[in-house]
VEXDREN-2710 file (C-alpha; in Angstrom, 1 decimal):
% VEXDREN-2710
k/r/px/py/pz
1/MET/-32.2/67.9/66.4
2/PRO/-29.5/65.6/66.4
3/GLN/-30.3/61.8/67.2
4/ALA/-28.6/59.0/68.8
5/ILE/-29.1/55.2/69.3
6/LYS/-27.8/53.3/72.1
7/ALA/-25.3/50.6/71.1
8/ASP/-24.7/47.3/73.2
9/VAL/-22.6/46.1/70.6
10/LEU/-21.5/48.1/67.5
11/TYR/-20.1/46.9/64.4
12/THR/-18.3/49.7/62.4
13/GLY/-18.3/47.3/60.0
14/LYS/-14.0/47.4/59.7
15/PRO/-12.8/44.2/60.4
16/GLY/-11.5/44.3/64.1
17/GLU/-13.8/46.7/64.9
18/VAL/-16.0/46.1/67.2
19/LEU/-17.7/48.6/69.7
20/ARG/-19.4/48.0/73.1
21/ASN/-21.9/50.2/75.0
22/VAL/-21.6/53.2/72.7
23/TYR/-24.0/56.3/71.2
24/LEU/-23.9/56.5/67.6
25/ILE/-25.3/59.8/67.5
26/TRP/-26.3/61.7/64.0
27/ASN/-27.5/64.8/63.2
28/GLY/-29.5/65.1/59.6
29/ARG/-27.9/63.3/57.1
30/ASN/-24.5/62.4/58.6
31/ILE/-23.2/60.3/61.2
32/VAL/-21.3/63.4/63.5
33/GLY/-19.8/61.1/66.5
34/ILE/-19.7/57.7/68.3
35/SER/-19.6/58.5/72.2
36/GLU/-19.2/56.3/75.3
37/GLU/-21.1/59.1/77.2
38/LYS/-24.9/59.7/77.1
39/PRO/-25.3/62.5/75.0
40/SER/-26.9/66.0/76.6
41/LYS/-30.5/66.4/76.6
42/ASP/-30.7/68.6/73.0
43/VAL/-30.4/64.8/71.6
44/GLU/-32.7/62.6/70.8
45/VAL/-31.9/59.2/72.1
46/PHE/-33.8/56.0/71.1
47/GLU/-32.7/53.2/73.7
48/PHE/-34.2/49.0/73.6
49/ASP/-33.7/46.7/75.9
50/TYR/-30.5/45.2/74.0
51/THR/-29.3/46.6/70.6
52/VAL/-26.6/45.1/68.3
53/VAL/-25.8/48.3/65.2
54/THR/-24.8/47.3/62.2
55/PRO/-23.9/49.7/58.7
56/ALA/-27.0/49.3/56.4
57/PHE/-25.8/46.4/54.1
58/ILE/-24.7/46.9/50.4
59/ASP/-25.6/44.3/47.7
60/ALA/-22.7/44.5/45.2
61/HIS/-24.2/42.6/42.4
62/SER/-28.1/42.5/41.5
63/HIS/-31.0/43.0/39.2
64/ILE/-33.3/44.0/41.4
65/GLY/-36.3/46.1/40.0
66/MET/-35.3/44.9/36.5
67/VAL/-36.3/41.4/37.2
68/ARG/-39.4/42.2/39.7
69/ALA/-41.7/40.7/41.9
70/GLY/-45.3/39.8/40.9
71/GLU/-44.6/40.5/37.3
72/PRO/-44.3/38.1/34.6
73/ILE/-41.2/36.8/33.7
74/ASP/-41.5/38.4/30.3
75/GLU/-41.4/41.3/31.6
76/GLU/-38.0/41.5/32.9
77/GLU/-35.5/43.8/32.0
78/SER/-31.8/42.5/32.8
79/ASN/-30.6/41.9/29.1
80/GLU/-30.7/44.1/25.9
81/LYS/-30.9/41.9/22.8
82/PHE/-30.4/44.2/19.8
83/ASP/-26.2/43.3/20.0
84/THR/-24.0/41.7/22.2
85/VAL/-21.5/44.6/22.4
86/LEU/-23.8/47.1/24.1
87/PRO/-21.6/49.8/26.2
88/MET/-24.1/52.5/25.9
89/VAL/-26.8/50.7/27.5
90/ASP/-27.5/51.7/31.2
91/ALA/-29.1/49.4/33.7
92/LEU/-30.6/52.6/35.5
93/TYR/-33.0/53.1/32.5
94/SER/-34.3/49.3/33.5
95/VAL/-34.9/49.9/37.1
96/TYR/-38.5/50.1/38.7
97/MET/-38.8/51.3/41.9
98/ASP/-41.8/49.9/42.9
99/ASP/-40.5/46.5/43.0
100/LYS/-41.4/45.3/46.0
101/SER/-38.3/43.4/46.6
102/PHE/-37.0/46.8/47.4
103/ARG/-39.4/46.9/50.6
104/GLU/-38.4/43.8/51.6
105/SER/-34.6/44.7/51.5
106/ILE/-35.2/47.7/53.7
107/GLU/-36.9/45.7/56.1
108/TRP/-33.7/43.3/56.3
109/GLY/-31.4/46.1/56.3
110/VAL/-30.5/46.1/52.6
111/LEU/-30.3/50.0/51.9
112/TYR/-28.1/49.8/48.9
113/SER/-27.8/47.9/45.4
114/CYS/-25.3/47.5/42.5
115/VAL/-27.8/47.0/39.8
116/LEU/-25.9/44.9/36.8
117/PRO/-27.3/44.5/33.2
118/GLY/-27.4/40.8/32.8
119/SER/-24.4/38.4/31.1
120/GLY/-26.1/37.2/28.2
121/ASN/-24.2/39.5/26.3
122/ILE/-20.2/40.3/25.9
123/ILE/-20.7/43.8/26.9
124/GLY/-24.1/44.3/28.3
125/GLY/-24.0/48.4/29.8
126/ARG/-23.2/50.2/32.7
127/ALA/-23.5/48.8/36.2
128/VAL/-24.9/51.6/38.6
129/ILE/-25.2/52.1/42.3
130/ILE/-28.9/53.3/43.5
131/ARG/-30.5/53.9/46.9
132/ASN/-33.3/51.2/47.7
133/TYR/-35.7/53.2/49.3
134/ALA/-36.0/56.3/46.7
135/ARG/-39.1/57.4/44.7
136/ASP/-37.7/57.1/41.7
137/ILE/-34.7/56.2/39.4
138/GLU/-33.3/59.9/39.4
139/GLU/-33.7/60.2/43.1
140/ALA/-32.0/56.4/43.7
141/PHE/-28.9/57.2/41.5
142/ILE/-25.6/57.8/43.5
143/LYS/-22.9/56.7/41.0
144/TYR/-21.6/54.3/38.2
145/ALA/-20.4/51.2/38.8
146/GLY/-18.3/50.1/35.6
147/ILE/-19.2/48.3/33.0
148/LYS/-20.4/44.9/32.8
149/ALA/-18.8/41.8/30.6
150/ALA/-19.6/38.4/30.5
151/LEU/-17.0/35.4/29.8
152/GLY/-17.8/31.8/30.1
153/PHE/-20.9/29.9/29.4
154/ASN/-23.6/32.7/29.2
155/PRO/-22.8/34.8/25.9
156/ARG/-22.8/31.4/24.2
157/LYS/-26.3/30.5/24.9
158/THR/-27.7/33.6/23.6
159/ILE/-27.0/32.8/20.0
160/GLU/-30.7/33.1/19.2
161/TRP/-30.3/36.6/19.9
162/LYS/-29.6/39.7/17.7
163/GLY/-25.7/40.7/16.6
164/THR/-22.8/39.0/16.1
165/ARG/-22.8/36.3/18.9
166/PRO/-20.2/33.5/19.8
167/HIS/-20.6/30.4/20.1
168/THR/-17.7/28.8/21.8
169/ARG/-15.7/30.7/25.1
170/MET/-12.8/31.3/22.9
171/GLY/-15.3/33.2/20.2
172/ALA/-16.7/34.9/23.3
173/VAL/-13.1/36.4/24.2
174/GLY/-12.2/37.2/20.4
175/ILE/-15.1/39.4/19.9
176/LEU/-14.2/41.3/23.4
177/LYS/-11.0/42.0/22.2
178/LYS/-11.8/42.9/19.2
179/TRP/-13.8/45.4/20.7
180/LEU/-11.2/46.8/23.2
181/THR/-8.6/46.8/20.3
182/LYS/-10.7/49.2/18.8
183/ALA/-11.1/51.4/21.3
184/ARG/-7.6/51.4/21.7
185/ASP/-6.8/52.2/18.5
186/ALA/-9.5/55.2/18.3
187/LEU/-8.1/56.7/21.6
188/LYS/-4.6/56.5/20.3
189/LEU/-5.7/58.7/16.9
190/VAL/-7.5/61.3/19.0
191/GLU/-4.7/61.4/21.6
192/GLY/-2.3/62.1/18.7
193/GLY/-4.5/64.4/17.1
194/LYS/-5.3/62.5/14.1
195/LYS/-9.0/62.4/14.9
196/SER/-11.5/64.6/17.2
197/LEU/-13.7/63.1/20.0
198/GLU/-16.5/63.5/17.7
199/GLU/-15.3/61.1/14.6
200/ILE/-15.5/58.1/17.1
201/GLU/-18.5/55.8/17.1
202/PRO/-20.3/56.6/21.0
203/GLU/-19.5/53.0/21.3
204/LEU/-16.3/53.5/21.1
205/ARG/-15.9/56.3/23.4
206/MET/-17.9/54.4/26.2
207/LEU/-15.0/52.4/26.3
208/PHE/-12.2/54.9/26.5
209/PRO/-12.4/54.9/30.4
210/VAL/-12.3/51.3/30.3
211/ILE/-9.2/51.7/28.3
212/LYS/-7.4/54.4/30.3
213/GLY/-7.8/52.4/33.4
214/GLU/-10.3/54.8/34.8
215/GLU/-13.3/52.6/34.6
216/VAL/-13.2/49.1/36.1
217/LEU/-14.9/46.2/34.1
218/ARG/-17.1/44.0/35.8
219/VAL/-16.3/40.6/34.6
220/HIS/-19.2/37.6/35.0
221/VAL/-17.0/34.5/35.1
222/HIS/-17.2/31.4/37.4
223/LYS/-14.5/28.7/36.3
224/ALA/-10.5/28.8/36.8
225/ASP/-9.6/28.3/33.2
226/ASP/-12.2/31.6/32.3
227/ILE/-10.4/33.6/35.1
228/ALA/-6.9/32.8/33.9
229/GLY/-8.3/34.0/30.6
230/LEU/-9.5/36.8/32.3
231/ILE/-6.4/37.6/33.8
232/MET/-4.3/37.6/30.6
233/LEU/-6.8/40.0/28.8
234/ARG/-6.1/42.0/31.9
235/ARG/-2.5/42.3/31.3
236/GLU/-2.6/42.7/27.5
237/PHE/-4.9/45.8/28.0
238/ASN/-3.8/47.2/31.4
239/LEU/-7.5/46.9/32.5
240/ARG/-9.3/47.0/35.9
241/VAL/-11.3/44.3/36.4
242/VAL/-13.4/42.8/39.2
243/ILE/-14.2/39.0/39.3
244/GLU/-17.7/38.8/39.4
245/HIS/-19.3/35.1/40.9
246/ALA/-16.1/32.9/40.7
247/CYS/-18.3/29.9/42.1
248/ASP/-17.2/27.1/40.3
249/VAL/-13.3/27.7/41.8
250/SER/-12.6/24.5/44.1
251/THR/-9.1/25.0/44.6
252/ARG/-6.8/27.4/46.5
253/ASP/-4.6/28.0/43.5
254/THR/-6.9/29.8/41.8
255/PHE/-7.9/32.2/44.6
256/GLU/-4.2/32.6/45.5
257/LYS/-3.8/33.4/41.7
258/ILE/-6.6/36.0/42.2
259/LYS/-4.8/37.3/45.2
260/ARG/-1.3/37.7/43.6
261/GLU/-2.9/39.7/41.2
262/GLY/-4.5/42.4/43.1
263/ILE/-8.0/41.7/41.6
264/PRO/-11.0/41.9/44.0
265/ILE/-14.0/39.3/43.9
266/VAL/-17.4/40.2/44.3
267/TYR/-18.5/36.3/45.3
268/GLY/-22.0/34.4/44.8
269/PRO/-24.5/34.0/45.2
270/VAL/-23.8/31.3/47.5
271/ASP/-27.3/29.7/47.8
272/ALA/-28.2/29.5/44.5
273/PHE/-29.0/26.1/42.3
274/ALA/-25.9/25.1/40.2
275/TYR/-28.2/24.6/36.8
276/LYS/-24.9/24.6/34.7
277/THR/-22.4/23.1/33.2
278/GLU/-19.7/25.9/34.4
279/LEU/-21.1/25.6/37.9
280/LYS/-20.8/21.7/38.1
281/HIS/-17.7/22.3/40.7
282/GLU/-19.6/25.1/42.8
283/TYR/-20.1/24.1/46.2
284/TRP/-20.4/25.3/49.5
285/ARG/-17.5/24.0/51.2
286/ASN/-15.7/26.3/48.3
287/ILE/-16.0/28.6/50.8
288/ARG/-13.3/27.7/52.9
289/TYR/-10.3/28.4/50.7
290/LEU/-12.0/31.7/49.7
291/VAL/-11.8/32.5/53.5
292/GLU/-7.9/30.7/53.9
293/VAL/-6.5/32.6/50.8
294/LYS/-7.9/35.8/51.7
295/PRO/-8.2/37.9/48.5
296/PHE/-9.9/41.0/48.7
297/PHE/-13.9/40.5/48.4
298/GLY/-17.4/41.1/49.1
299/LEU/-20.9/39.3/48.8
300/MET/-23.7/39.8/46.1
301/SER/-27.3/38.4/46.1
302/ASP/-27.6/37.9/42.2
303/HIS/-31.5/38.8/43.1
304/PRO/-33.5/37.7/42.3
305/VAL/-31.2/34.4/41.8
306/VAL/-31.1/34.9/46.1
307/LEU/-33.3/37.0/47.1
308/GLN/-31.9/40.1/48.0
309/ARG/-33.5/40.3/51.4
310/ASN/-31.6/37.3/52.3
311/LEU/-28.2/38.4/51.6
312/TYR/-26.4/38.3/55.1
313/LEU/-28.1/34.8/55.7
314/GLN/-24.8/33.8/52.9
315/LEU/-22.7/34.8/56.3
316/ARG/-23.5/31.8/57.9
317/PHE/-21.1/29.8/55.7
318/PHE/-18.2/32.3/56.2
319/ARG/-19.1/31.7/60.0
320/ARG/-18.6/28.3/59.8
321/PHE/-15.3/28.8/58.0
322/GLY/-13.4/30.5/60.5
323/MET/-14.2/34.2/60.0
324/SER/-15.0/36.4/62.8
325/ARG/-18.4/38.2/63.5
326/ASP/-17.3/41.4/62.5
327/GLU/-15.0/40.3/59.3
328/CYS/-19.0/38.7/58.0
329/ILE/-20.4/42.2/58.5
330/SER/-17.7/43.7/56.1
331/LEU/-18.6/41.7/53.1
332/ILE/-21.1/43.3/52.9
333/THR/-21.0/46.6/54.4
334/TYR/-17.2/47.6/54.0
335/ASN/-15.7/45.5/51.9
336/ASN/-18.6/46.1/49.2
337/ALA/-18.4/49.8/49.3
338/LYS/-14.7/49.5/48.7
339/ILE/-15.4/47.9/45.7
340/LEU/-17.8/49.7/44.5
341/GLY/-15.9/52.9/45.0
342/ILE/-18.8/54.7/47.3
343/ASP/-16.7/53.7/50.7
344/ASP/-16.5/57.7/51.3
345/VAL/-20.0/57.8/51.9
346/VAL/-21.4/54.4/53.3
347/GLY/-20.2/50.7/54.4
348/SER/-18.9/51.9/57.7
349/LEU/-20.1/54.1/60.8
350/GLU/-17.9/57.1/61.2
351/PRO/-18.1/60.4/61.8
352/GLY/-18.9/61.8/58.6
353/LYS/-20.4/59.3/56.5
354/TRP/-24.5/58.9/55.8
355/ALA/-26.3/57.7/58.9
356/SER/-27.3/54.4/57.2
357/PHE/-27.6/51.6/59.6
358/VAL/-29.7/48.9/61.5
359/VAL/-30.5/48.3/64.7
360/TRP/-31.0/44.2/65.6
361/ASN/-32.8/43.4/68.5
362/GLY/-29.5/40.5/69.5
363/ASP/-26.7/38.7/67.8
364/PRO/-27.9/39.4/63.7
365/PHE/-26.1/35.7/63.4
366/SER/-29.0/34.2/65.7
367/LEU/-32.1/33.1/64.1
368/GLU/-34.0/34.9/66.4
369/SER/-32.9/38.0/65.6
370/TYR/-34.2/40.4/63.3
371/PRO/-34.2/44.2/62.4
372/ILE/-36.2/46.7/64.8
373/LEU/-34.8/50.1/63.4
374/VAL/-33.6/50.7/59.9
375/VAL/-32.4/54.5/59.3
376/GLY/-31.1/55.6/55.8
377/GLU/-29.4/58.6/55.3
378/GLY/-30.9/59.8/59.2
379/ARG/-34.3/58.9/58.0
380/ILE/-36.0/55.7/60.0
381/LEU/-37.1/53.3/56.7
382/HIS/-38.5/50.8/59.2
383/SER/-39.6/50.2/62.7
384/GLU/-40.4/46.8/64.1
385/ASP/-43.4/47.6/66.1
END
C-alpha cells in the first residue's frame, strides 16, 4: 500500500530546493512523488502537528563498526598492520553490525556510512558504503567507494608496524609513487600483450582501476603543503582523488587551488580535538574560507573521533558563516551522495530514489528539535513515542 507523510517544510537535499506544505509519497522501497494535494484514500497518510522532512543523512567518512562502542580499544580494527601498502584489504570485513553506535545513528537520521580503513598505512584498503540498518555486512553492502591512502603525519607514526614504513613525509610519498609506478608499468605490459593479467600480482591488479581513473583514491591529508603534494601526484599519474579532512587549511589560497583543480573534499571532523602537529592550524573559524570559496565538499564524522550521531550538529558552524539551511542539509545528503557516487539512489528526495528520510518535530537547526520518524528504503526504522 502506498504511504505518504505531510511535510510543512521539505528539504529535497539539493541546494535551493525547499518545498512547503507538500506530501512525500512512497510505495515500497522508492519515492513515487511529491504532491501539494493530499493523496487519495488508498494511500496511508502520516500527519503530525508540524513536521520538517529531510533526506536521510550520509556520513562520507567513518570507522563505525570497526571501532566499536562498549568494546576494549585493543579490539578495534581500523588499521591492518601486516604491511604498509594493502590494496587487497576490504573495510567491509572488519565491520560488526552489532556495534550499538549504529542504533544511535539511526535515531538521529544517519542511515548510510562510508567506512574506510584508518590512515596508518600508505594504502590502507578499500572503502565501502553500507546501510546502518542492516542485519549483517552482506545485507549492509551498497557499493565500494575507492581506495584509502594517507599522506602527512599519520603514516610516519606507524614505524613499529610491519612492512616498509616511512619516517618522513617524503618517504611516504616515495612509497606511494613506487606502487603507483609499478601498477602503471604492469598495466602497460598487460595492455601491450606482453603479460597476461594472471601474471601480475593481485595487489598491483587492484590498483589498475586507480591508474586508469576508474576508481578514486581517497587520501587522508590535512596540511596545505601535503595537499599541494597530492595535487602534484594527481597530475603526474592522472588520478581521480578525493581530499579527506583538510582541517589544517587556514587560508583561502589552498581552498581556491582545490576548487581550480576540481577536487572534492570530505571535510572534518569539525568538533575533534587537535591532538597532533599537522592540526596546529585547525580552527573552527577556518570554515569561513571553505564557505566563501565554495569548492565542492561534504562533511564527515570520522566516527568515533566525532560520534556519528552528532554529524548534523557540525552544521552549526556552516550556518554561522552564512550557508543557508538547505545548503547545510545538502552537505550531509546530496553532496556526500555525489562524492560517494550513490546519488542515483539516495541524497535527495525525488521520484525513483529510495524512500530514506527523516521527519523532525521542528526546525532541525533548533536544539529543541529531534527526529520523530526515521524511514529507510520505505521501512520505519525509528519512531519517537
